[in-house]
SEROTI-592880 format. One record per residue (C-alpha): x, y, z; residue in one letter. Coordinates in nm, 2 decimals, m for minus. Layout:
REM residues N
<torza u="X" v="Y" w="Z" rest="A"/>
...
//
This chain:
REM residues 86
<torza u="2.26" v="0.14" w="4.47" rest="X"/>
<torza u="2.11" v="m0.15" w="4.27" rest="X"/>
<torza u="2.12" v="m0.21" w="3.92" rest="X"/>
<torza u="1.95" v="m0.45" w="3.70" rest="X"/>
<torza u="2.09" v="m0.72" w="3.49" rest="X"/>
<torza u="1.85" v="m0.80" w="3.22" rest="X"/>
<torza u="1.74" v="m1.14" w="3.13" rest="X"/>
<torza u="2.01" v="m1.33" w="2.93" rest="X"/>
<torza u="2.28" v="m1.04" w="2.97" rest="X"/>
<torza u="2.64" v="m1.01" w="3.07" rest="X"/>
<torza u="2.81" v="m0.72" w="3.23" rest="X"/>
<torza u="3.14" v="m0.63" w="3.39" rest="X"/>
<torza u="3.18" v="m0.49" w="3.75" rest="X"/>
<torza u="3.55" v="m0.37" w="3.73" rest="X"/>
<torza u="3.44" v="0.01" w="3.77" rest="X"/>
<torza u="3.22" v="m0.09" w="4.08" rest="X"/>
<torza u="3.48" v="m0.26" w="4.29" rest="X"/>
<torza u="3.58" v="m0.01" w="4.55" rest="X"/>
<torza u="3.81" v="m0.16" w="4.81" rest="X"/>
<torza u="4.18" v="m0.18" w="4.75" rest="X"/>
<torza u="4.22" v="m0.51" w="4.95" rest="X"/>
<torza u="3.94" v="m0.67" w="4.75" rest="X"/>
<torza u="4.12" v="m1.02" w="4.58" rest="X"/>
<torza u="3.97" v="m0.97" w="4.24" rest="X"/>
<torza u="4.03" v="m0.68" w="3.99" rest="X"/>
<torza u="3.70" v="m0.76" w="3.80" rest="X"/>
<torza u="3.43" v="m0.94" w="3.84" rest="X"/>
<torza u="3.18" v="m1.07" w="3.54" rest="X"/>
<torza u="2.81" v="m1.14" w="3.59" rest="X"/>
<torza u="2.61" v="m1.34" w="3.38" rest="X"/>
<torza u="2.24" v="m1.39" w="3.40" rest="X"/>
<torza u="2.11" v="m1.67" w="3.21" rest="X"/>
<torza u="1.79" v="m1.66" w="3.36" rest="X"/>
<torza u="1.47" v="m1.53" w="3.17" rest="X"/>
<torza u="1.39" v="m1.29" w="3.45" rest="X"/>
<torza u="1.59" v="m0.96" w="3.54" rest="X"/>
<torza u="1.78" v="m0.98" w="3.87" rest="X"/>
<torza u="1.87" v="m0.66" w="4.06" rest="X"/>
<torza u="2.23" v="m0.66" w="4.21" rest="X"/>
<torza u="2.39" v="m0.43" w="4.50" rest="X"/>
<torza u="2.67" v="m0.23" w="4.35" rest="X"/>
<torza u="2.93" v="m0.11" w="4.44" rest="X"/>
<torza u="3.13" v="m0.45" w="4.55" rest="X"/>
<torza u="3.28" v="m0.39" w="4.89" rest="X"/>
<torza u="3.38" v="m0.72" w="5.01" rest="X"/>
<torza u="3.41" v="m1.09" w="4.88" rest="X"/>
<torza u="3.12" v="m1.22" w="5.02" rest="X"/>
<torza u="2.92" v="m1.01" w="4.78" rest="X"/>
<torza u="3.03" v="m1.30" w="4.55" rest="X"/>
<torza u="2.84" v="m1.59" w="4.73" rest="X"/>
<torza u="2.51" v="m1.36" w="4.79" rest="X"/>
<torza u="2.47" v="m1.30" w="4.40" rest="X"/>
<torza u="2.55" v="m1.65" w="4.31" rest="X"/>
<torza u="2.26" v="m1.73" w="4.53" rest="X"/>
<torza u="2.04" v="m1.51" w="4.33" rest="X"/>
<torza u="2.08" v="m1.73" w="4.02" rest="X"/>
<torza u="2.36" v="m1.53" w="3.88" rest="X"/>
<torza u="2.68" v="m1.65" w="3.73" rest="X"/>
<torza u="2.96" v="m1.49" w="3.90" rest="X"/>
<torza u="3.32" v="m1.49" w="3.73" rest="X"/>
<torza u="3.56" v="m1.35" w="3.95" rest="X"/>
<torza u="3.90" v="m1.18" w="3.74" rest="X"/>
<torza u="4.23" v="m1.20" w="3.93" rest="X"/>
<torza u="4.54" v="m1.02" w="3.82" rest="X"/>
<torza u="4.68" v="m1.32" w="3.64" rest="X"/>
<torza u="4.39" v="m1.39" w="3.45" rest="X"/>
<torza u="4.31" v="m1.31" w="3.09" rest="X"/>
<torza u="3.98" v="m1.09" w="3.12" rest="X"/>
<torza u="3.90" v="m1.08" w="2.75" rest="X"/>
<torza u="3.93" v="m1.46" w="2.72" rest="X"/>
<torza u="3.70" v="m1.54" w="3.03" rest="X"/>
<torza u="3.44" v="m1.26" w="2.92" rest="X"/>
<torza u="3.42" v="m1.40" w="2.56" rest="X"/>
<torza u="3.37" v="m1.76" w="2.69" rest="X"/>
<torza u="3.10" v="m1.64" w="2.92" rest="X"/>
<torza u="2.95" v="m1.45" w="2.61" rest="X"/>
<torza u="2.97" v="m1.74" w="2.40" rest="X"/>
<torza u="2.79" v="m1.99" w="2.64" rest="X"/>
<torza u="2.51" v="m1.70" w="2.69" rest="X"/>
<torza u="2.48" v="m1.67" w="2.31" rest="X"/>
<torza u="2.43" v="m2.03" w="2.28" rest="X"/>
<torza u="2.15" v="m2.03" w="2.54" rest="X"/>
<torza u="1.97" v="m1.72" w="2.36" rest="X"/>
<torza u="1.99" v="m1.91" w="2.04" rest="X"/>
<torza u="1.83" v="m2.21" w="2.18" rest="X"/>
<torza u="1.51" v="m1.99" w="2.33" rest="X"/>
//
């Protein structure tokens, strides 16, 4: 299945991670470009990260000890700054 990340938007893929052995509990995806980008979901393996970074997306893996809300808000603030400069 594919979903579209609209231009200058951010999403969280925690509900789309289906492997128990996946090393991250969540993934934050940021599209800083001015074009929508399709991504493949659900996330099955770690190679997914590199493939989608190659598409121009910022991929932020969230581990068990990370503060998800802080990481999301930081990425959102950076994205808001980009939007303000458009």
